[in-house]
N, C-alpha and C positions, 0 to 999 in steps of 0.2 A: 170321462170327458168325451165330448162329441168329436168324432174323427173328421167329419166333413162339415164344411161351412154352408154348403148348399147342395141341392140335388144334382146340378150340373157337374160339380166337382166329383161327386160320388159316381155318376154315370161315366164320366170321362176316365176316371181311374180304372174302373172295371173294364172299359173298352180298351184302354192302353195296355193293361196286363194281358188281356186276350190277344192283342196285336203282337206283343212281345213274345208270347209263348206259341201262338198258332201261325202268325205270319212271318216272324223272324226265327222261329224254331229255337228260341233261347230258353233253356230250362232255368227254373228258379231254385236257389239254394235251399229254401225252406218256405213254408206257408207264410211266415211272417215277413219274408223278404221278397215276395212276389212283385212288389212295386218298385224294386231296385234292379238296375242293370249292374252286372259284374264289371263291365268295362265301359268307360266313358264313350268310346268310339261307337258302341252299339246303340247309344242314345242319339246319334247323329245321322243325318241324311247320308246314305252310303257314298255318293260321289264326292262329298266334301270331307270325309273322315280324315284322310291323310293330310290334305291341305290345311284344314283347320287345326289339326293336332300340331302341325308345324308352326302355325300362327301362335298357338298357346305357348309353345316352347320359346319362340323368338321374342315375343312381347312380354313374357312373364305374366300372362293374363290371369287375374284372380278368378278362381272358380267358386261358385256357391257351395255351401255345405252339402246341399242335396241335389247337385247337378246330375247325379246318377239315378234320381227318382224319375219314374215315367212321366210325372206331372211337372217336371222342372221347367220353369219359365225361362231359365238361361238357355236350356237346350232348344226350347221353342223359338227363342230369339235367333239363335245361331242357324237353326234349320230353315227359317224363313228368309233371313236377311243376308246371310253370307253367300248363298247361291246367287242372289240378285246382285250383290256388290261385286262378286268375282266373275259372274258369267252373263248377267243381263242388266247392265247399268242403265241402258236406255229405257227398259220397262219400269225400273224403279224411279228414274227421273221423271218419266211421264206421269206416274202416279203422284209423286210429290208436287208436280206442277198443277195438278188438279186440286191441291189442298191449300196452296199458298198464293199470295198476290204476285210475288216475284217469279221470274222464269229462270230456272236453273238448267245448266247445260252440261255440267261436268261434276264428277265426284273427285274432290281434291285430296281427301283423306278420311280415314275412319278409325275408330278405336272401340272395341268391345270392352265392356265393364270400365267405362271412363270415369275417372275422378281427377280433380285438379291437382297438379303437382305443387302449386303454391297455396298458401293458407288463406285463400280469398274469402272463405266462409268462417274463418276464425275457429276451426274445429280442433286445432292442436295448439299446445302451449308454446312450442318453439318451432321456428322454421327449420331447425336442424333435427327435429325429433318428430317426424311425421308418423302417426300411428297407422297400423295396418287395418284397423277396423274403426267403426264409428265415424267414418269419413263419407260424406254424401257422394254417391256414385249413381250413374245411369247405365242402363244396359248397353247402349250404343251411342257414341258421338259420331255424327256424320257431317263432314264439312263439304259444302257444295259451292260451285262457282256459278254466279248468275250471268245473264247475257250482258249485264252492265259491268262485268269483271269485279263484282263485289262478292265477298265470302258470306254465305248463308249457312248457319249451323243448326242442326237438329239434335236435341238431346232426347233420345227415345227411351222411354221406360216401358218395359214389356211385362204384361200380366197375362198369364195363361188361365189358371183356374182360381186364382185368389179372389176373395170376396171384397177386399178393400185394400187400402194403402196403410203403411205402417204408422203407428201412433207416436205421440210426442214422448220422448224419453225423459224430458224435463218434468213433465206432469207427475210421473210416477217415481221420480228420483227421491231417495231417502233424505237428501239435503234440502229438498223443497218443502220447507216448513214455515209456519208463522206468517209474518208479513210478506215473505217471498211468494206465498201462494195466492195472494190477493188477486193478481191479474188472471190467474187460472180460473177463479170462481166468479170474478167480476171483470169481464174482458173489456168493458168500456174504458178502463184505465189505460189500455193500450192506445186508445185514440188520442190521448193527450201526451203520452210518453211511452213509446214502444220499448224503450230500454228498461222498463219495469218488468218485461218478460224475463223469466228465470234464465232461459237460455241466451237471451239477447242483450244481456247487460246487468241484470239484477244479481246474478251469480256468475254465470259463464259469459264470456265476451265473444259470442258468435255473431255473425253478420248476416243472419237470415233476413232481418228487416234492415233496409237501407233507405236513404232519402228517396230513391226512385221506386221502391217496392216496400210498402208498409201498410198497416191497417187503414190509415187515413187516405193515402194516395191510391192504393190498388184495389181495395175491397169496399163493398157496400157497407157503410157505417152501421146500418140497422142490425147487422148480424152480431155486433159486439154489445151484447146485453148481459147475459149471465155467464155460463161457462165459455171458455175460449173455444172458438169454432174449429181450431186446429188440433184439439186433443186427440181425436181419433183419425186424423188425416194430415199428419205432419209431413209425410213424405212428399206430397204435392207441393207444399210450401217450400221445402228445402230445394227440390229440383227446379221449381220455377224461379226461386231466388238465384240459384246457380246460373240459370239462363239469363236472368237480368244482369248479373255480374259480367257475363261474357258479352252481352249486348253492347257494352261500352266499346268493344273492339269490332264487333260484327253483328249483324242481325241474327238473333237466336230464337228458335222456337222450342217450346216444351211439348213433347208429343207422347201420346199413349198408343202403344200397339197392343191390341187385345184380341182374344178369340171371339169371333162374332156371336157365339152362343152364350157368352159369359155376361149375362144381364146384370149380375151383382156388381162387377167392377165398373161396368158402364154407368150404372146408377151412381156409384161413388164418385166417378169422374165428373159426371154432369153436376153433381152436388157442388164439387169444387168450382167448376166453371160458372155456376149460377151465382156465386158470391163475389166474383170478380167484377170490377167496374168495366173492364175491357178485356175481352178474351181473344183478341186478334193474334196473339203470339202463342196460343195453345190450340192444338187440334188432335184428332184421333185417327187411327188407321186400323181397320179390321184385318185380321190374318188372311181372310178370304180375298180381300182386295189385293194383297201382295201376290197371292198365288194366281189370281186372274190376270194380273199385270205381267206375269211371267210367260215366256214362250217355251218354257221347259216342261215337256210332257211328263217326264219322270218325276219332277217335283210336284206337279199337279196330282199325279197318281199317288205319290207318297202322302201328300197332305190329305187327299180324299180317303185313303185307307187308314192312315194313322190318326188324324186329328178331326175327322168329320164323323160324328156319331151316326148319321143317316147314310154315310158313304155316297152322298150325292152333292156335288159341288156345282150349284147353279150359278149363272152369270147375273 
């Protein structure tokens, strides 16, 4: 099995192992474990280690299975965004204001590894029995206050070296057989009745498609011809749907934060945006943009040494 999905992923892992061993002076337990940190704290920007460890404890923050991997997207997310939220809110707000129509003035709240507490997406059978997994989550929820005293919410999904977004679990489900599969192979069926989707009504009762967000209303109808267009890109649909549910109470954006050299994930993101009828509530941020917006010289140096293959962070 191929270990890396693209050359960037391969180069970045080699670079990060070298950074871990030669810049951080951290020995590896064995050759097979060189890509893992022994301690989570060693995978974090040094000035935030104690503060963020306390945040994890106080909030009961779920950690990814491979958060100790040198290529962890969760660690990348924390290392870029927590220093900005805790130490340089103005720089982060200025960057966000360059991306959206509204003007935001204050951070009202944030939650790393956010997932809804109520069953708004219909992903569990009972409101009293919330599962620990298979619940749609985003890497960071950021609640902002606008100059009009309105709440603006960003749901930020972070991709570091991944080549794409997660695929549809329903498509590969063992229970998806016979007539249930028809919309998977002939997605035009979804244009007349989106509840024929295996996940969205035909078998399970999830609410990814809703009256305000569905194949007819939100997407270009010409893409629904043969196989369902979300088979290999279901994560964007779920996270965007979550944003649409939250928009009932406040303006919500679905955001991608990605490494500026990761062309594979950017291509996958643009593919999703290209099938939307209106992409006004989705946008992307490069990791380098966050660092440039920071006035933290240590963070800039850390990003340059750890996350920049050329070790040159241009403006």
